[in-house]
C-alpha positions as CSV (number, residue, x, y, z in Angstrom):
1,X,20.8,-30.3,-10.2
2,X,18.1,-31.4,-12.6
3,X,15.5,-31.7,-9.8
4,X,15.0,-27.9,-9.4
5,X,13.8,-27.2,-12.9
6,X,11.7,-30.4,-12.8
7,X,10.0,-29.2,-9.6
8,X,9.0,-25.9,-11.2
9,X,7.6,-27.8,-14.2
10,X,5.5,-30.1,-11.9
11,X,4.3,-27.2,-9.8
12,X,1.4,-26.3,-9.1
13,X,0.1,-29.7,-8.0
14,X,-3.3,-28.2,-6.9
15,X,-5.2,-24.9,-7.1
16,X,-3.5,-21.9,-5.6
17,X,-4.8,-19.4,-3.0
18,X,-4.2,-15.7,-3.3
19,X,-4.6,-14.4,0.3
20,X,-5.6,-10.8,0.8
21,X,-5.4,-9.1,4.2
22,X,-8.3,-6.7,3.6
23,X,-12.0,-6.9,2.7
24,X,-13.3,-7.2,-0.9
25,X,-13.4,-3.9,-2.8
26,X,-10.2,-2.3,-1.6
27,X,-6.9,-1.7,-3.4
28,X,-5.2,-4.8,-2.2
29,X,-8.2,-6.9,-3.3
30,X,-8.3,-5.2,-6.7
31,X,-4.6,-5.9,-7.3
32,X,-5.0,-9.5,-6.2
33,X,-7.9,-10.2,-8.5
34,X,-6.3,-8.5,-11.5
35,X,-3.3,-10.8,-11.1
36,X,-5.2,-13.9,-10.2
37,X,-7.5,-13.7,-13.2
38,X,-4.4,-14.2,-15.5
39,X,-2.2,-16.2,-13.2
40,X,-4.5,-19.2,-13.1
41,X,-4.6,-19.8,-16.9
42,X,-0.9,-19.1,-17.2
43,X,-0.1,-21.8,-14.6
44,X,-2.9,-24.1,-15.9
45,X,-4.7,-24.1,-12.6
46,X,-7.2,-22.2,-10.5
47,X,-6.2,-19.2,-8.3
48,X,-8.8,-18.5,-5.6
49,X,-8.7,-15.1,-4.0
50,X,-9.4,-15.4,-0.2
51,X,-10.0,-12.3,1.9
52,X,-8.8,-12.4,5.5
53,X,-9.3,-8.8,6.8
54,X,-8.0,-7.6,10.1
55,X,-4.9,-6.9,12.2
56,X,-3.4,-4.3,9.8
57,X,-3.6,-6.7,6.9
58,X,-1.5,-9.3,8.7
59,X,-4.0,-12.2,8.9
60,X,-3.3,-13.1,5.2
61,X,0.5,-13.5,5.6
62,X,-0.1,-15.3,8.9
63,X,-2.3,-17.8,7.1
64,X,0.2,-18.4,4.3
65,X,3.0,-19.0,6.9
66,X,0.7,-21.4,8.9
67,X,-0.3,-23.3,5.7
68,X,3.3,-23.4,4.3
69,X,1.9,-25.7,1.5
70,X,3.7,-24.2,-1.5
71,X,0.4,-23.2,-2.9
72,X,-0.5,-20.2,-0.8
73,X,0.4,-16.7,-2.1
74,X,-0.1,-13.4,-0.5
75,X,-1.0,-10.1,-2.2
76,X,1.1,-8.2,0.2
77,X,0.8,-4.5,1.0
78,X,3.2,-2.1,2.7
79,X,0.9,-1.8,5.8
80,X,1.4,-5.5,6.6
81,X,5.0,-6.0,5.4
82,X,6.7,-2.8,6.5
83,X,4.6,-1.0,9.1
84,X,2.6,-3.5,11.2
85,X,5.7,-5.5,12.3
86,X,6.8,-2.5,14.4
87,X,3.3,-1.8,15.8
88,X,1.7,-5.2,16.7
89,X,2.8,-8.6,17.8
90,X,2.8,-11.0,14.9
91,X,2.4,-14.8,15.0
92,X,5.2,-15.0,12.4
93,X,8.5,-13.4,11.7
94,X,8.2,-10.8,8.9
95,X,11.8,-11.2,7.8
96,X,12.3,-14.9,8.4
97,X,9.1,-16.6,7.4
98,X,8.1,-14.8,4.2
99,X,9.9,-13.8,1.0
100,X,9.1,-11.0,-1.5
101,X,8.6,-12.7,-4.8
102,X,7.1,-10.3,-7.3
103,X,6.6,-6.5,-7.0
104,X,3.4,-5.2,-8.6
105,X,3.3,-1.5,-8.1
106,X,2.4,1.4,-5.8
107,X,-0.6,3.7,-5.2
108,X,0.6,7.1,-3.9
109,X,-1.1,8.9,-1.1
110,X,-2.5,12.3,-1.9
111,X,-2.7,15.3,0.5
112,X,-6.3,16.5,0.2
113,X,-8.2,19.2,2.2
114,X,-11.8,20.2,2.7
115,X,-12.6,22.4,-0.3
116,X,-14.5,25.0,1.8
117,X,-11.2,26.0,3.4
118,X,-10.2,27.8,0.2
119,X,-6.7,26.4,0.2
120,X,-4.7,26.0,-3.0
121,X,-1.2,25.1,-2.0
122,X,0.7,23.3,0.8
123,X,2.0,26.7,2.0
124,X,-1.7,27.8,2.4
125,X,-2.3,24.8,4.6
126,X,0.8,25.3,6.7
127,X,-0.2,28.9,7.1
128,X,-3.6,27.9,8.4
129,X,-2.0,25.4,10.9
130,X,0.3,28.2,12.2
131,X,-2.7,30.4,12.8
132,X,-4.7,27.6,14.5
133,X,-2.2,25.3,16.3
134,X,-3.8,22.0,17.4
135,X,-7.1,22.9,15.7
136,X,-6.4,21.2,12.3
137,X,-7.4,17.5,12.3
138,X,-6.0,15.0,9.9
139,X,-7.9,11.7,9.2
140,X,-6.6,8.3,8.5
141,X,-8.1,4.9,7.8
142,X,-6.7,3.7,11.2
143,X,-3.7,4.0,13.4
144,X,-0.7,2.6,11.7
145,X,-2.1,3.0,8.2
146,X,-0.2,4.7,5.4
147,X,-2.4,7.7,5.9
148,X,-1.4,7.9,9.5
149,X,2.3,7.5,8.8
150,X,2.1,10.1,6.0
151,X,0.5,12.6,8.4
152,X,3.3,12.0,10.9
153,X,5.9,12.7,8.1
154,X,4.0,15.9,7.3
155,X,4.0,16.8,11.0
156,X,7.8,16.5,11.2
157,X,8.6,18.2,7.9
158,X,6.3,21.2,8.4
159,X,6.7,21.3,12.2
160,X,2.9,21.2,12.2
161,X,0.8,21.1,15.4
162,X,-2.1,18.9,14.0
163,X,-4.3,16.2,15.5
164,X,-4.7,12.7,14.3
165,X,-8.2,11.3,14.0
166,X,-8.2,7.6,13.1
167,X,-11.2,6.0,11.4
168,X,-12.2,2.4,10.5
169,X,-11.4,2.8,6.8
170,X,-11.1,5.5,4.3
171,X,-14.8,5.8,3.5
172,X,-16.0,7.3,6.8
173,X,-12.9,9.4,7.0
174,X,-13.7,10.9,3.6
175,X,-17.3,11.6,4.6
176,X,-16.1,13.7,7.5
177,X,-13.4,15.4,5.4
178,X,-16.0,16.5,2.9
179,X,-18.4,17.4,5.7
180,X,-15.8,19.7,7.3
181,X,-15.2,18.2,10.7
182,X,-11.8,17.0,9.3
183,X,-9.6,19.4,7.5
184,X,-6.9,17.3,5.8
185,X,-5.9,13.7,5.0
186,X,-3.2,11.8,3.1
187,X,-5.5,9.3,1.5
188,X,-4.6,6.7,-1.1
189,X,-5.1,7.7,-4.7
190,X,-7.5,4.8,-5.3
191,X,-9.9,6.0,-2.5
192,X,-9.8,9.7,-3.1
193,X,-9.4,10.2,-6.9
194,X,-13.1,10.1,-7.7
195,X,-13.8,12.7,-5.1
196,X,-11.0,14.9,-6.4
197,X,-12.3,14.7,-10.0
198,X,-15.9,15.4,-8.7
199,X,-14.6,18.6,-7.0
200,X,-15.6,17.4,-3.5
201,X,-12.1,17.7,-2.1
202,X,-9.0,19.7,-3.0
203,X,-5.7,18.0,-3.8
204,X,-2.6,19.9,-2.8
205,X,0.2,17.4,-3.3
206,X,0.9,13.8,-4.3
207,X,3.3,12.0,-1.9
208,X,5.4,10.3,-4.6
209,X,8.8,11.0,-6.2
210,X,7.1,11.8,-9.5
211,X,3.9,13.5,-10.5
212,X,1.0,11.1,-11.0
213,X,-0.4,10.6,-14.5
214,X,-3.8,10.6,-12.8
215,X,-3.2,14.1,-11.4
216,X,-0.6,15.7,-13.7
217,X,-1.3,19.2,-12.5
218,X,-0.9,18.4,-8.8
219,X,2.7,18.9,-7.5
220,X,4.6,16.2,-5.6
221,X,5.2,16.8,-1.9
222,X,8.8,17.6,-2.7
223,X,7.8,20.2,-5.3
224,X,5.5,21.7,-2.7
225,X,8.3,22.1,-0.2
226,X,7.8,19.0,1.9
227,X,11.1,17.2,2.0
228,X,11.0,13.4,2.6
229,X,7.2,13.3,2.8
230,X,6.8,10.4,0.4
231,X,4.1,7.7,1.0
232,X,2.6,5.1,-1.2
233,X,0.8,1.9,-0.5
234,X,2.9,-0.6,-2.4
235,X,1.8,-4.1,-3.4
236,X,3.7,-7.3,-4.2
237,X,3.3,-11.1,-4.1
238,X,4.9,-12.8,-1.1
239,X,5.3,-16.5,-0.4
240,X,6.5,-18.6,2.6
241,X,10.3,-18.5,2.8
242,X,10.4,-22.3,2.5
243,X,9.0,-22.2,-1.0
244,X,11.5,-23.7,-3.4
245,X,13.5,-21.1,-5.4
246,X,12.3,-22.6,-8.7
247,X,8.7,-22.0,-7.7
248,X,9.5,-18.5,-6.6
249,X,11.2,-17.9,-10.0
250,X,8.1,-19.2,-11.8
251,X,5.7,-17.0,-9.9
252,X,8.0,-14.0,-10.2
253,X,8.2,-14.4,-14.0
254,X,4.5,-14.9,-14.5
255,X,3.3,-12.1,-12.2
256,X,5.9,-9.7,-13.7
257,X,4.7,-10.6,-17.2
258,X,1.0,-10.3,-16.2
259,X,1.1,-6.8,-14.7
260,X,2.7,-5.5,-17.9
261,X,-0.1,-6.8,-20.1
262,X,-2.1,-3.8,-21.5
263,X,-5.4,-4.9,-20.1
264,X,-4.1,-5.7,-16.6
265,X,-2.0,-2.6,-16.5
266,X,-5.0,-0.5,-17.4
267,X,-7.0,-2.2,-14.7
268,X,-4.4,-1.4,-12.1
269,X,-3.9,2.2,-13.3
270,X,-7.7,2.7,-12.9
271,X,-7.2,2.4,-9.1
272,X,-4.3,4.8,-9.2
273,X,-1.5,2.3,-9.3
274,X,1.8,2.9,-11.0
275,X,3.0,-0.5,-12.3
276,X,6.8,-0.8,-11.6
277,X,8.3,-4.2,-12.3
278,X,11.4,-5.2,-10.3
279,X,13.7,-8.2,-10.2
280,X,13.2,-10.3,-7.1
281,X,16.5,-9.0,-5.8
282,X,15.4,-5.5,-6.3
283,X,12.1,-6.2,-4.5
284,X,14.0,-7.7,-1.6
285,X,16.2,-4.7,-1.3
286,X,13.1,-2.4,-1.5
287,X,11.4,-4.4,1.2
288,X,14.4,-4.1,3.4
289,X,14.7,-0.3,2.9
290,X,11.0,0.3,3.5
291,X,11.2,-1.7,6.8
292,X,14.2,0.3,7.9
293,X,12.4,3.6,7.1
294,X,9.2,2.8,8.9
295,X,10.9,1.2,11.9
296,X,12.9,4.4,12.4
297,X,10.0,6.7,12.0
298,X,7.7,4.7,14.3
299,X,10.3,4.7,17.0
300,X,11.2,8.4,16.5
301,X,7.5,9.5,16.6
302,X,6.6,7.0,19.3
303,X,3.7,5.8,17.2
304,X,1.5,3.2,18.9
305,X,-1.8,1.4,18.2
306,X,-3.8,2.6,21.2
């Protein structure tokens, strides 16, 4: 019985890796670096952020599972841990090989439209789609992304005949949205907020249960009449399932403490994140519920990565 606490005290025995499934500069990378900068000193070691972009953010968890060394953490994102398992073949089992350890927070998606359309509400947008069935395009950062899935939720809720146009990332999608060849998108707050504030795109709704402090005057999708159209890119630290529980507890405690530090919280909020600490049990239940939600939607809408 005494061995478990002792193990946590002895760990880490070497520097840690914080694996990120996307390129530097994105929301997942920003969250990882905000946590890693404080986690290293807290654990009296070094935490090196390693970016492994590709395959819908799943190369990072695949590497952690392959290493299984007790010193590889993943800054997980919903794309990898709740959507991709139902769209692509993975080299690991999303439920068996990884464990949710510490929830960090969520960045909501925002329904934005080209400003030249002169739309001010979701009802205005739905009216435009009714008048021009099949002519309204919605952009995403790629098939299977949160932007894509949010668009599919909108399609269902509004009975909207819209066309999905996938891009390789948010940046080129936003260029075309602002240029007018794309009419709408459910982009992440971190990507689109500067363009909203600059008046380059129009925000119609935030796809979260509560209004965002970043856009307090913009209604939620539910307030705008879109039932069940909620979408956020959520983030949390995952570790291989074989990681001793004492180590999981230590990481959970430190990460949960770190994300509530005023300077770290401000850093995360700057990218549109709402910091929402959970117990590990709550994070596991949330992970399970999100997997169920996306699995059902992907099957129902017959969404594929073509």
